[in-house]
N, C-alpha and C positions, 0 to 999 in steps of 0.2 A: 372617795366616799361620794355615794351618788346625790343627787341634787333631789329636793323634795318636789314632786310634781304639783303643778297647780290644778285644783279643781277646774274641769270644763263647765261653761258656763251652759244652761239649758237653751236650746234653740226654740225660738216662739214656733208654735204648730197652731194653722189654723183649725178651727174645730170641726171635726168631720161631721157633717149632716146625714143623715141617712138617704142613702141614694133612691130607695122606695118613696121617699117622700120629696126630695128634691128635683128628681126629673119630671114626673107629672106636672108639679107646679110650675116649673120653667118651660113646659112643652106650650104652655097657653101664651098667645102675643099679649093679651092684656096684662097678665101679671107680669109679664118681662117689661112691658113700657112703664109698668107702675114701678118696679125695682129702679129702673133705669132714670126714671124722673126723680126719684127720692134720692138716688145715688148722686145725681147732677145737682139738683136743686135743694134737697134738704126737706125736713117734714112738711108735710101737707095734707090739708083736708080731703076727705073722699070727692066733694065737690069739686076742688082744684085739681084733682087727680082724674075725675071724669071729664072736665072741660076740655083737655087737650086730646083726650082719645075718642070724643064723639060719643061715649056712652052715657045712658042715665047714671045717677048718681048709687042707687040702688044696686044696679049690677056691677058697678066698680066696687061697691062696700061687700059684696059676696065674695069677690076676688081678695079683698084686702083681709076679710074674716081667714080665708084659709091661710093667708100669708102669715098672718099673726098666730094663728094656731101652730104654724109650722116652726116659729121660733125666728123668722126672717125679719119682721116688723115688730115696734114697738108702739104703743099708744100713749098719748098724753093730752090732757084738756087744752084746748085752743085757748093761747093767753087773750086774744082779741074777744072770742065769744066763748065763753065756758059751757056752753051747750053743745058745741061742736068737738070732735075729736080730731087730733092731728096724728098721721101716721108717719113712722121714720124707720129708717134701716136700724135693726137691731145691732149694738156693738159686738155681738157675735158673729156678725157679717164682716169679714175683713175687705175695706173698700180702699184702692190704690188708683191714684190718678197718674197716668202715663202721658205720653205725648200723643199716643194712639188714641186715649180716651181713658175710659174709668173700667176697671177689671175688679169684678166681685169674686172671691175665693171662697167656695164651699166646701173645699176639702176634697169632696170628691169630682169636683170639676169647677173649671174656671170660667167665668162669663166675661166676655168682653163687650162692653157697649159703646 
């Protein structure tokens, strides 16, 4: 008599982001640096992200808005100053830390930071 087969557990799959959205976003160095900083250091304000890149906060803010609209970043009020907004990586973006650094998996591409 054959043994009953066990159901196969589903394999987690990274969400597939639209390549027409992701590639242009990642082509800009300011946006890549923002993603890298957030992946390594956690949520920050636009001013905090601008400080390390030498850009004005308003220019950094424009890049952050694009990343939020694409679903790569999420926002929350700053717990220290409720007038400010903190930006962090979306839970949809799988982040893996390896011996070589941080890896972001967008489904259509993998970015090593």
